[in-house]
C-alpha positions in Angstrom: 114.6 30.0 62.6 112.1 31.7 60.4 114.0 34.9 60.6 117.6 33.5 60.9 117.5 31.4 57.7 116.2 34.0 55.3 118.5 36.7 56.8 121.6 34.5 56.5 120.6 33.4 53.0 120.2 37.0 51.8 123.4 38.3 53.5 125.6 35.4 52.3 124.3 35.6 48.7 124.8 39.3 48.4 127.7 40.5 50.6 130.5 40.3 48.0 128.5 42.4 45.6 127.6 44.8 48.4 131.3 45.3 49.1 131.7 46.2 45.4 128.8 48.6 45.6 130.3 50.4 48.6 133.7 50.6 46.9 132.2 52.1 43.8 130.1 54.6 45.8 133.1 55.8 47.9 135.7 55.7 45.1 137.8 58.7 44.1 136.8 59.8 40.5 138.2 57.4 38.0 139.4 54.8 40.6 137.3 52.0 39.1 136.0 51.7 35.6 133.0 49.7 36.6 131.7 46.6 38.5 134.0 44.1 36.8 137.1 46.3 37.2 136.3 46.8 40.9 135.8 43.1 41.4 139.1 42.1 39.7 141.0 44.9 41.6 139.8 43.6 44.9 140.6 40.0 44.1 144.1 40.9 42.8 145.0 43.2 45.8 143.1 41.7 48.7 142.0 38.2 47.6 138.6 36.7 48.1 138.6 37.8 51.7 138.5 41.4 50.5 134.9 40.8 49.2 133.8 39.5 52.6 135.0 42.4 54.8 132.4 43.4 57.3 130.3 40.3 56.8 130.0 39.4 60.5 128.2 42.8 61.2 125.0 42.1 59.2 125.2 38.4 60.2 125.2 39.3 63.9 122.1 41.6 63.5 120.1 39.7 60.9 117.9 37.8 63.4 116.8 41.0 65.1 116.4 43.0 61.9 114.4 40.3 60.1 112.2 39.7 63.2 111.4 43.5 63.2 110.8 43.6 59.4 108.6 40.6 59.0 107.0 41.0 62.4 106.0 44.7 62.0 105.0 44.0 58.4 102.7 41.2 59.3 101.1 43.1 62.3 100.5 46.3 60.3 99.0 44.3 57.4 96.5 42.7 59.7 95.3 46.2 60.8 93.8 46.8 57.3 90.4 45.4 56.2 91.7 44.7 52.7 94.8 42.7 53.3 95.3 41.9 49.6 95.6 45.5 48.5 98.9 46.7 47.1 98.5 49.9 49.1 98.2 47.8 52.3 101.4 46.0 51.6 103.2 49.2 50.6 102.2 51.0 53.9 103.0 48.0 56.0 106.4 47.7 54.2 107.1 51.4 54.8 106.4 51.0 58.5 108.6 47.9 58.8 111.4 49.5 56.9 111.3 52.5 59.2 111.2 50.4 62.3 114.3 48.4 61.5 116.6 51.4 60.9 117.3 51.7 64.6 119.3 48.5 64.2 120.3 48.9 60.6 122.1 52.2 60.9 124.8 51.2 63.4 125.1 47.8 61.7 125.7 49.4 58.3 128.2 51.9 59.9 130.4 49.0 61.2 130.0 47.0 57.9 130.8 50.1 55.8 133.9 51.0 57.8 135.3 47.5 57.3 134.5 47.4 53.6 136.3 50.6 52.7 139.5 49.4 54.2 141.9 48.1 51.5 145.1 46.3 52.0 147.2 49.2 50.7 145.7 51.5 53.3 146.5 51.6 57.0 144.2 49.1 58.8 142.3 51.1 61.4 140.0 48.3 62.3 140.7 44.6 62.6 137.0 43.5 62.8 133.5 44.9 63.2 133.8 44.3 66.9 137.1 46.2 67.1 135.5 48.9 65.0 132.6 49.1 67.5 135.0 49.4 70.5 137.1 52.1 68.9 134.2 54.2 67.6 132.5 54.1 71.0 135.7 55.1 72.7 136.6 57.8 70.3 133.3 59.2 69.1 130.6 57.9 71.5 127.4 56.0 70.9 125.7 58.8 69.0 128.3 58.5 66.2 127.1 55.0 65.4 123.8 56.5 64.3 125.4 59.0 61.9 123.4 58.7 58.7 120.2 57.6 60.4 118.0 60.1 58.6 119.3 59.0 55.2 118.8 55.4 56.2 115.2 56.1 57.1 114.6 58.0 53.9 116.0 55.1 52.0 114.4 52.1 53.8 110.9 53.3 54.4 109.9 53.6 50.7 112.3 50.8 49.7 110.5 48.2 51.9 107.2 49.6 50.9 108.0 48.9 47.2 109.7 45.6 48.3 106.7 44.0 49.9 104.1 45.5 47.6 105.9 44.4 44.4 106.5 40.9 45.9 102.9 40.4 46.8 101.7 41.8 43.5 104.0 39.6 41.4 103.5 36.6 43.6 99.7 36.6 43.3 99.9 37.0 39.5 102.5 34.2 39.1 100.6 31.7 41.3 98.1 29.4 39.8 95.3 30.3 42.2 96.2 33.9 43.1 97.7 33.0 46.6 101.2 33.2 47.8 100.9 29.8 49.4 100.7 28.0 46.1 103.9 29.6 44.6 106.4 27.1 43.3 110.1 27.3 44.3 111.0 28.9 41.0 108.1 31.5 41.3 109.2 32.3 44.9 112.7 33.0 43.6 111.5 35.1 40.7 109.1 37.2 42.8 111.6 37.8 45.6 114.5 38.6 43.3 112.5 41.0 41.2 111.0 42.7 44.3 114.5 43.4 45.5 115.6 44.9 42.3 112.5 47.2 42.1 113.1 48.4 45.7 116.6 49.6 44.8 115.7 51.2 41.5 113.5 53.9 43.0 115.8 55.2 45.8 119.4 54.4 44.9 120.7 58.0 45.0 119.7 58.1 48.7 121.8 55.1 49.4 124.8 56.7 47.7 124.6 59.8 49.8 124.1 57.7 53.0 127.2 55.7 52.2 129.3 58.8 51.5 128.0 60.5 54.6 128.8 57.5 56.9 132.2 56.8 55.3 133.6 60.4 55.3 133.6 62.6 58.4 134.5 65.6 56.2 130.9 65.9 55.2 129.1 67.9 57.9 125.7 67.6 56.2 123.9 65.6 53.6 123.7 68.6 51.4 127.6 68.8 51.4 127.7 65.2 50.3 125.1 65.9 47.5 126.9 69.0 46.2 130.4 67.3 46.3 129.1 64.3 44.4 127.6 66.4 41.7 130.6 68.7 41.3 133.1 65.9 41.1 131.2 63.2 39.3 128.1 64.8 37.8 124.7 63.1 37.9 126.4 59.7 37.2 127.9 59.9 40.7 124.5 59.3 42.2 124.3 56.0 40.4 127.8 54.6 41.0 127.5 50.9 41.9 123.9 50.5 40.7 124.8 47.6 38.4 126.4 45.6 41.1 123.5 46.5 43.4 121.0 45.1 40.9 123.1 42.0 40.4 123.2 41.6 44.2 119.6 42.4 44.7 118.2 39.5 42.7 120.0 36.5 44.3 120.0 38.1 47.7 116.3 38.8 47.9 115.4 35.7 45.9 117.2 33.7 48.6 115.5 35.7 51.4 111.9 35.2 50.2 112.6 31.6 49.2 113.8 30.9 52.8 110.9 32.8 54.2 108.5 30.7 52.2 110.2 27.5 53.0 110.4 28.3 56.8 106.7 29.3 56.8 105.6 26.1 55.1 107.8 24.0 57.3 106.2 25.5 60.5 102.8 25.0 59.0 103.6 21.3 58.5 104.8 21.0 62.1 101.6 22.7 63.3 99.5 20.3 61.3 101.4 17.3 62.6 100.9 18.7 66.2 97.1 19.0 65.6 96.9 15.5 64.3 98.7 14.1 67.4 96.2 16.0 69.6 93.3 14.7 67.5 94.4 11.1 68.0 94.7 11.5 71.8 91.5 13.5 72.5 87.9 12.5 72.2 86.3 13.8 69.0 83.9 16.2 70.8 86.8 17.8 72.7 89.0 18.1 69.6 86.3 19.7 67.5 85.8 22.4 70.2 89.5 22.9 70.6 90.1 23.4 66.9 87.1 25.8 66.7 88.7 27.9 69.5 92.1 27.9 67.6 90.4 29.1 64.3 88.6 31.8 66.2 91.8 32.9 67.9 93.7 33.0 64.6 91.0 34.9 62.8 
C-alpha cells in the first residue's frame, strides 16, 4: 500500500499533462503553438480520452517502480553515517533512479507509443497490452529497451535532485527540522517543488529520449540531437517544458503527500500493535521485547 498509493496518486494527477508533453516533444515543426493549443487540439479531435492514452502502462508498473525507488533510496541512505546530508540524499536518489530504469524503459516505451497515436492517424495499437504483444512479435524483447541509456542519463541525476531537494526543503519548512513534523500543506509544497527542480536540470535529455523511442528513423542519439537542432534550433530541446513543470508540481506533491500519509499510517498501526502486546505481556517481558526491537531498528 505504501508504494501503490503514492504511485497511483502521482500517475493520475500528471498523466494528461504528460501526454501533452509527449505530443509537444514529438510534433512536426509548427504543429502546436504551445501547451494550451496542444491541449485544445487533443480535446477537439480526440476528446478527454486522448489525454489518457497509455495510462494503464504506468499504472500497471507503479507498484514495482515505486518499491524499487523508495526501497533502494532508503537502503542506500542508511549506508551513510550522516543521513541528514544533502549529498547523502543526492547519491541515494541517483542510485534509486538508476535502479528503476530496468522497469521504466519498457513501461515508457509502451506509454509513449500509445500517446503519439492520434485519431486522424492509423491506429496501430489498441492498448498498451496490444502494443506489447506486437512489439515482441515484430521486434523482439530487446526493442522494448530502446532508449535505456537516455533513460538512465535522465533518471539518475533527476532522482538525485528529487530526493535531495525534497529533504532540504522539508527540513527547512518543518517547525523542528524533521520531515515527520511536516504539515499536509508543507508536504505538498516540498514534494511539488522537488519534482519541478528535478525536471529543470535534465529536460533536454528527456526530449531526446522521447524522440529516439518514438521514431525508428533515428539510429543513434546523436542523430536525434542533430535533427532536433537543425529543424527547431535550441528551442526544440525544451518543447513541452511548460506542461512538464505544470505536471511536475501536482504529480509529485501527490506522490510525497501519499508517501507521508502511508508512512504515518503504518507507524500508527505499529504503535497500536505494540500497545496491544504491552497489555497482554508482563511488564518485565515487554520492556525486554521493546529494547530488542529498538536495537534491531537502529
